[in-house]
C-alpha positions as CSV (number, residue, x, y, z in Angstrom):
1,X,-15.7,-2.4,-8.2
2,X,-18.0,-5.1,-8.2
3,X,-16.1,-8.6,-8.1
4,X,-19.2,-10.8,-8.5
5,X,-19.0,-10.3,-12.5
6,X,-15.2,-11.2,-12.5
7,X,-13.9,-14.6,-13.4
8,X,-11.9,-16.8,-10.8
9,X,-8.5,-18.0,-11.9
10,X,-8.5,-22.0,-12.2
11,X,-5.7,-23.8,-9.9
12,X,-3.6,-24.1,-13.1
13,X,-3.7,-20.3,-13.8
14,X,-1.9,-19.6,-10.3
15,X,1.5,-19.0,-11.4
16,X,4.1,-16.2,-11.3
17,X,3.4,-15.5,-14.8
18,X,-0.1,-14.8,-14.3
19,X,-0.4,-13.2,-11.0
20,X,3.0,-11.1,-10.6
21,X,1.8,-7.5,-10.6
22,X,-1.8,-8.2,-9.7
23,X,-3.4,-5.4,-7.6
24,X,-4.7,-6.9,-4.0
25,X,-7.9,-5.2,-2.8
26,X,-9.2,-5.4,0.9
27,X,-12.5,-6.1,2.5
28,X,-13.4,-2.5,2.0
29,X,-12.5,-2.8,-1.7
30,X,-9.4,-0.4,-1.5
31,X,-6.3,-1.4,-3.1
32,X,-3.8,-2.4,-0.2
33,X,-1.0,-3.8,-2.2
34,X,0.4,-5.7,-5.3
35,X,1.8,-9.1,-5.6
36,X,5.6,-8.8,-6.2
37,X,6.4,-12.3,-6.9
38,X,5.0,-16.0,-6.5
39,X,6.5,-19.1,-4.7
40,X,5.3,-22.6,-6.1
41,X,2.1,-23.3,-7.9
42,X,-1.4,-23.6,-7.2
43,X,-3.3,-23.8,-3.9
44,X,0.0,-24.4,-2.0
45,X,2.0,-21.6,-3.5
46,X,2.7,-18.3,-1.4
47,X,2.3,-15.0,-2.7
48,X,4.6,-12.0,-1.6
49,X,2.5,-9.2,-1.5
50,X,4.2,-5.5,-1.3
51,X,1.8,-3.7,1.3
52,X,1.9,0.3,1.8
53,X,4.6,2.8,0.1
54,X,3.8,5.0,-2.8
55,X,4.8,3.7,-6.1
56,X,6.4,0.9,-4.6
57,X,8.8,2.9,-2.5
58,X,8.4,2.2,1.2
59,X,6.4,-0.8,0.6
60,X,6.7,-3.8,3.0
61,X,6.7,-7.4,1.4
62,X,4.9,-10.0,3.4
63,X,4.3,-13.6,2.2
64,X,0.5,-15.2,2.1
65,X,-0.8,-18.3,1.3
66,X,-2.6,-18.3,-1.9
67,X,-5.6,-19.7,-0.1
68,X,-5.8,-16.3,1.5
69,X,-6.5,-14.6,-1.6
70,X,-9.2,-14.6,-4.1
71,X,-7.5,-14.2,-7.7
72,X,-9.8,-13.1,-10.5
73,X,-10.2,-11.5,-13.9
74,X,-12.1,-8.4,-14.5
75,X,-14.1,-7.7,-17.6
76,X,-11.0,-6.8,-19.6
77,X,-8.8,-9.7,-18.5
78,X,-6.9,-8.0,-15.9
79,X,-5.8,-10.3,-13.0
80,X,-6.3,-8.8,-9.5
81,X,-7.0,-10.6,-5.8
82,X,-9.4,-9.7,-3.1
83,X,-8.5,-10.6,0.6
84,X,-10.4,-10.5,3.8
85,X,-7.4,-9.1,5.4
86,X,-7.0,-5.4,6.0
87,X,-4.3,-3.1,5.1
88,X,-3.4,-2.9,8.8
89,X,-3.4,-6.6,9.4
90,X,-1.0,-7.2,6.4
91,X,1.4,-4.7,7.7
92,X,1.4,-6.5,11.0
93,X,2.6,-9.7,9.3
94,X,6.6,-10.4,9.4
95,X,8.4,-8.7,6.7
96,X,9.1,-11.3,3.8
97,X,13.0,-11.7,3.3
98,X,13.8,-12.8,-0.5
């Protein structure tokens, strides 16, 4: 996927309503997880990403600062994110407890 043509989200768009359910892609552009929910707003927020699993079963929730994710919209308006972290690095993080 060529993310260079995608529109970055503005800080005021970094809300639970906008990013919940967004796909997250790693440095190799493989799908590595999905945003399950969001705490806070803007650049100080935390995104909880479900990593691994299949169809949401067996996924491990981890919390990441929004600053470690690049949220954007593709040509059809669908929100997704990229990160420099790999799937293995995310799975090594402590599990987020709701």
